[in-house]
Structures are given as C-alpha cells and as structure tokens.
C-alpha positions as CSV (number, residue, x, y, z in Angstrom):
1,M,39.1,-59.7,53.0
2,K,38.8,-56.0,53.7
3,K,40.1,-55.2,50.2
4,L,37.4,-57.4,48.6
5,V,34.7,-55.7,50.7
6,F,36.0,-52.3,49.7
7,A,36.1,-53.3,46.1
8,L,32.5,-54.6,46.2
9,I,31.4,-51.3,47.9
10,I,33.1,-49.3,45.1
11,L,31.6,-51.5,42.4
12,S,28.2,-51.2,44.0
13,S,28.5,-47.5,44.2
14,I,29.5,-47.3,40.5
15,I,26.6,-49.5,39.5
16,F,24.2,-47.5,41.7
17,F,25.2,-44.1,40.3
18,S,25.1,-45.4,36.8
19,T,21.5,-46.5,37.3
20,V,20.2,-43.4,39.1
21,F,20.0,-40.0,37.4
22,I,18.2,-36.7,37.9
23,V,16.3,-35.0,35.1
24,D,16.5,-31.2,35.5
25,M,13.6,-28.9,34.8
26,T,15.4,-27.6,31.7
27,E,16.0,-31.1,30.3
28,Q,14.2,-34.1,28.7
29,V,15.8,-37.5,28.3
30,V,15.6,-40.4,25.9
31,I,16.7,-43.8,27.3
32,L,18.4,-46.1,24.8
33,Q,18.9,-49.8,25.4
34,F,21.6,-51.2,23.2
35,G,21.1,-48.2,20.9
36,K,17.4,-48.5,20.6
37,P,15.0,-46.1,22.3
38,V,12.9,-47.6,25.1
39,K,11.6,-44.6,27.1
40,T,11.2,-40.8,27.0
41,I,11.3,-38.7,30.2
42,K,10.0,-35.2,30.1
43,E,9.1,-34.6,33.8
44,P,11.9,-33.5,36.1
45,G,12.9,-35.6,39.1
46,L,14.8,-38.8,40.1
47,N,14.8,-41.7,37.6
48,F,16.4,-45.1,37.2
49,K,17.8,-47.1,34.3
50,L,19.9,-50.1,33.7
51,P,23.7,-49.6,34.0
52,I,25.9,-48.7,31.1
53,P,26.4,-50.2,28.5
54,I,22.9,-51.8,28.7
55,Q,21.1,-48.5,28.9
56,N,22.3,-44.9,28.5
57,A,20.5,-41.5,28.8
58,I,20.6,-38.9,25.9
59,V,19.8,-35.5,27.3
60,F,18.1,-32.7,25.3
61,D,17.4,-29.1,26.2
62,N,13.8,-28.4,27.1
63,R,14.0,-24.6,27.0
64,L,13.1,-22.1,24.3
65,L,16.2,-21.9,22.0
66,E,17.2,-19.0,19.7
67,Y,19.0,-19.2,16.4
68,D,20.3,-16.0,14.8
69,V,20.0,-16.5,11.0
70,P,22.8,-14.9,8.9
71,P,21.6,-12.1,6.6
72,E,20.4,-13.3,3.3
73,E,19.4,-11.6,0.0
74,I,15.7,-12.0,-0.9
75,L,13.8,-10.7,-3.9
76,S,10.4,-9.0,-3.2
77,K,7.3,-9.2,-5.5
78,D,8.2,-5.9,-7.1
79,K,11.7,-7.2,-7.9
80,K,13.4,-5.3,-5.1
81,S,16.5,-7.0,-3.8
82,L,16.6,-6.9,0.1
83,I,19.1,-8.0,2.7
84,V,17.0,-9.6,5.4
85,D,18.5,-10.3,8.9
86,N,16.2,-12.5,11.0
87,Y,16.2,-14.8,14.0
88,V,14.2,-18.0,15.0
89,R,13.0,-19.1,18.4
90,W,12.3,-22.8,18.6
91,K,12.2,-25.8,21.0
92,I,12.4,-29.6,20.9
93,I,8.9,-30.9,21.6
94,D,9.5,-34.6,20.7
95,P,13.0,-35.6,21.9
96,L,12.6,-39.2,20.5
97,L,11.6,-38.0,17.0
98,F,14.4,-35.3,17.2
99,L,16.9,-38.1,18.0
100,Q,15.7,-40.3,15.2
101,T,15.8,-37.6,12.5
102,V,18.4,-34.9,13.2
103,Q,20.1,-36.4,16.3
104,A,21.8,-33.3,17.5
105,I,21.3,-29.5,17.8
106,P,24.0,-28.5,15.2
107,T,22.3,-30.7,12.6
108,A,18.8,-29.4,13.6
109,I,20.0,-25.8,13.2
110,T,21.2,-26.6,9.6
111,R,17.8,-28.1,8.8
112,L,16.1,-25.2,10.5
113,D,18.1,-22.7,8.6
114,D,17.1,-24.3,5.2
115,I,13.4,-24.5,6.1
116,V,13.0,-21.0,7.5
117,Y,15.0,-19.4,4.7
118,S,12.9,-21.2,2.1
119,E,9.6,-20.2,3.8
120,L,10.9,-16.6,4.3
121,R,12.0,-16.3,0.7
122,R,8.7,-17.7,-0.6
123,E,6.5,-15.6,1.6
124,L,8.4,-12.3,1.0
125,G,8.4,-13.0,-2.7
126,T,4.6,-12.6,-2.7
127,H,4.7,-9.1,-1.2
128,N,6.0,-5.7,-2.3
129,M,8.9,-4.0,-0.5
130,S,6.6,-1.4,1.0
131,D,4.6,-4.1,2.7
132,I,7.8,-5.8,4.1
133,I,9.2,-2.6,5.7
134,T,5.8,-1.3,7.1
135,E,3.3,-2.6,9.7
136,N,2.2,-5.4,7.4
137,R,5.5,-7.1,8.2
138,E,3.9,-8.5,11.4
139,I,1.2,-10.4,9.4
140,I,3.9,-11.7,6.9
141,M,6.1,-13.0,9.7
142,E,3.1,-14.8,11.4
143,Q,2.5,-16.6,8.1
144,V,6.3,-17.5,7.9
145,T,6.2,-18.8,11.4
146,S,3.1,-20.9,10.8
147,N,4.6,-22.4,7.6
148,S,7.9,-23.1,9.3
149,K,6.2,-24.8,12.2
150,V,4.4,-27.2,9.9
151,A,7.6,-27.9,7.9
152,T,9.7,-28.6,11.1
153,S,7.2,-30.8,13.0
154,P,8.5,-34.1,11.3
155,Y,11.8,-33.4,13.1
156,G,10.3,-33.1,16.6
157,I,10.9,-29.3,16.5
158,E,8.4,-26.5,17.1
159,V,9.1,-23.1,15.6
160,V,7.7,-20.6,18.1
161,D,8.5,-17.4,16.3
162,V,10.3,-16.0,13.2
163,R,11.2,-12.3,13.3
164,I,13.0,-9.9,11.1
165,K,15.6,-7.8,12.9
166,R,16.6,-5.5,10.0
167,V,15.9,-5.1,6.3
168,D,18.6,-3.4,4.2
169,L,19.1,-2.6,0.6
170,P,22.1,-4.0,-1.2
171,K,24.8,-1.3,-1.4
172,E,24.8,-1.2,-5.2
173,N,21.0,-0.5,-5.2
174,E,20.8,2.0,-2.4
175,K,21.6,5.1,-4.5
176,S,19.1,4.2,-7.2
177,I,16.4,3.4,-4.7
178,Y,17.0,6.6,-2.8
179,A,17.0,8.6,-6.1
180,R,13.6,7.1,-7.0
181,M,12.3,7.7,-3.6
182,E,13.5,11.3,-3.7
183,A,12.0,11.8,-7.2
184,E,8.7,10.4,-5.9
185,R,8.7,12.8,-2.9
186,K,9.4,15.7,-5.2
187,R,6.6,14.7,-7.5
188,Q,4.2,14.6,-4.6
189,A,5.5,17.9,-3.4
190,N,5.0,19.5,-6.8
191,K,1.5,18.0,-7.0
192,F,0.6,19.5,-3.6
193,R,2.1,22.9,-4.6
194,S,0.1,22.8,-7.9
195,E,-3.1,22.0,-6.1
196,G,-2.4,24.7,-3.5
197,E,-1.8,27.3,-6.2
198,E,-4.9,26.3,-8.0
199,E,-6.9,26.7,-4.8
200,A,-5.3,30.0,-4.1
201,Q,-6.2,31.3,-7.6
202,K,-9.8,30.2,-7.0
203,I,-9.8,32.1,-3.7
204,R,-8.3,35.2,-5.3
205,A,-10.8,35.1,-8.2
206,T,-13.7,34.8,-5.7
207,T,-12.3,37.6,-3.6
208,E,-11.8,39.8,-6.7
209,K,-15.3,39.1,-7.8
210,D,-16.7,40.0,-4.4
211,K,-14.6,43.1,-4.3
212,T,-15.9,44.2,-7.7
213,I,-19.5,43.6,-6.7
214,I,-19.1,45.5,-3.4
215,L,-17.5,48.5,-5.2
216,A,-20.2,48.5,-7.9
217,N,-22.9,48.4,-5.2
218,A,-21.2,51.1,-3.2
219,Y,-20.8,53.3,-6.4
220,K,-24.4,52.7,-7.3
221,E,-25.5,53.7,-3.8
222,S,-23.3,56.8,-3.7
223,Q,-24.7,57.9,-7.1
224,Q,-28.2,57.4,-5.8
225,I,-27.4,59.4,-2.7
226,R,-25.7,62.1,-4.7
227,G,-28.6,62.3,-7.1
228,E,-31.1,62.7,-4.3
229,G,-28.9,65.3,-2.7
230,E,-28.6,67.3,-5.9
231,A,-32.3,67.1,-6.5
232,I,-32.9,68.5,-3.0
233,A,-30.3,71.2,-3.6
234,L,-32.0,72.2,-6.9
235,E,-35.3,72.3,-5.1
236,I,-33.9,74.6,-2.5
237,Y,-32.2,76.8,-5.1
238,A,-35.4,76.9,-7.0
239,K,-37.4,77.9,-4.0
240,A,-34.8,80.6,-3.0
241,F,-34.7,81.9,-6.6
242,G,-38.5,82.1,-6.8
243,A,-38.7,83.9,-3.4
244,D,-36.2,86.7,-4.3
245,P,-34.8,86.7,-7.8
246,D,-32.7,89.8,-7.3
247,F,-31.0,88.5,-4.2
248,Y,-30.3,85.2,-5.9
249,E,-28.7,87.0,-8.9
250,F,-26.7,89.1,-6.5
251,V,-25.3,86.1,-4.6
252,R,-24.4,84.3,-7.9
253,T,-22.6,87.4,-9.1
254,L,-20.6,87.5,-5.9
255,E,-19.6,83.9,-6.3
256,T,-18.5,84.6,-9.8
257,Y,-16.5,87.5,-8.7
258,K,-14.8,85.4,-6.0
259,K,-13.8,82.7,-8.5
260,I,-12.4,84.9,-11.3
261,I,-10.8,87.8,-9.6
262,D,-7.6,87.8,-7.5
263,E,-4.5,90.0,-7.1
264,K,-3.0,89.0,-10.4
265,T,-6.3,89.3,-12.5
266,T,-6.8,92.0,-15.0
267,L,-10.4,92.4,-16.2
268,V,-11.6,94.2,-19.3
269,L,-15.4,94.7,-19.1
270,P,-17.9,96.7,-21.1
271,S,-19.3,99.6,-19.2
272,D,-22.8,98.3,-19.4
273,S,-21.8,95.0,-17.8
274,D,-23.6,94.2,-14.5
275,L,-20.3,93.0,-13.0
276,F,-18.6,96.3,-14.1
277,K,-21.4,98.3,-12.5
278,L,-21.1,96.2,-9.3
279,I,-17.3,96.7,-9.2
280,G,-17.6,100.4,-10.0
281,N,-19.9,100.8,-7.0
282,Q,-17.3,99.3,-4.6
C-alpha cells in the first residue's frame, strides 16, 4: 500500500512539473499540441500546459542577437573590388512565424546571411568607393538595414542594425589603387604649386611695378629739387658777381688754382697770363 501511494506521489509530481513551466524575461515560448501550435507566450512568468506528449513548449530567445558575417568581396559602382566585413544585430519578433518558416536559429542565420549579403551587395553597387569609405557610409548602411528588415519580416525576424566593421582592398589590387591615389595626390600637389608660383609671380610683378613707379617719382622729385637749388645758386652767384666782379674773378681764379696745381704739377704759362701774374706775386 505504501509503495502504491509513493508511486502515485511520484507520478503526480512528474505530471505536475511537466505541466508547469516558467518563462524567463529573455525567452518567448510557442506551445505545440500534437505538433501544431496552439499558443504563443511572450510575457515572463509562471505558465501551465498539458503534459507531454500532448503539449510541449518550444523556447526561443527574446534578446537582441548578433551575427558576425564573414568578409565578402563586393563590387562598387566605380568597379572597385572591396572586401567588406560586416555584422548584423537581429531579434525574433514573431516566434510562431519563426518556427513555421526557419524553425531554428542556425537555419535563420543562413537565411539572414543570404538576405543581408544580397542587400549589401545591391546597395553598395550603386555607390562609388569614396562614398563607402567616408561619412556617407552611415546613410548607405541605414538603407541596407531598412531593406533587410523588410526582406526578413516574413520569417518572424527583425533586422535591427547592419554595420560595416572594415572595408579592405583585395591584395592584388592594393598596389595599383595606392599608386593611383599617390599619382592623384601628386597631381593635386603640382597644381597647388603651379597656382602658388603664378600668384607669386603676380605679386613680384606688382611689387616691381610699384618699385619702378616709386623710384621714378623719387628721381623726378630729386631733379626738381636739384633744379630749384641750382637756380637759387645761380641767382646768388649772379648777385655776387654783379656786386663785385673783381672779387668774383679772384675767387674763381683761386678755385682753378686749387684744382690744377699740386706738388707734382708743372705749369707752363705765358707771362701775360692772369694766373702767371697771380702766382708771380706770391
């Protein structure tokens, strides 16, 4: 009798624990009855179901999941081959639809990989490489995320974000790309040097012109001042000569004497020369 009661207690416990289950905050559950879905539970807490094998609970993750996509080669609009390394953040928003279409996460990842790669390849193919590797990449990835979200919604999946981690060039193309980039930078540098030299020549020409004008004006002014000075000097000389012609002649004679006679000078003068008379009187 005791054994029977003990067996009934054990059987009741098994039945009870097979009908009671707890849904965690990170989980969502689909209840199947003989393999057919009858209920979806998304709220956490204590729940009940019929015992196995009548009903069983299929648990799916309710959190934001991340899938690191393997690097793939993609061709840009300007025919540049790029190795794109990206990742996808996604979540299961409809566990019943998810179960009916892809059933499990590994299958969902395979489907997700195909969709995201297709959308990424299509969108990047409409942009040049310079747009993909600059600030415009943010806008491009928002469009890829939006398109991927629409494409994955029939599977109960929501794509939250698609991001590029790194964009590389294929090794066989790196040297040629870098050579073209270097040539372009040199072309720009030569252009800037040429423009700078042209501007420098303009500045030098303007400076030389200003210099010539300044010197010409200065020479003109100096000649005017010199002419005025000589006119005043001539006027003074004329007044002095008119006041005392003999004294003026005497001074001029002394000046001539000073200029032409030194220790090494030998003069031959006629006896009736004024200079001879002047020297003879010394």
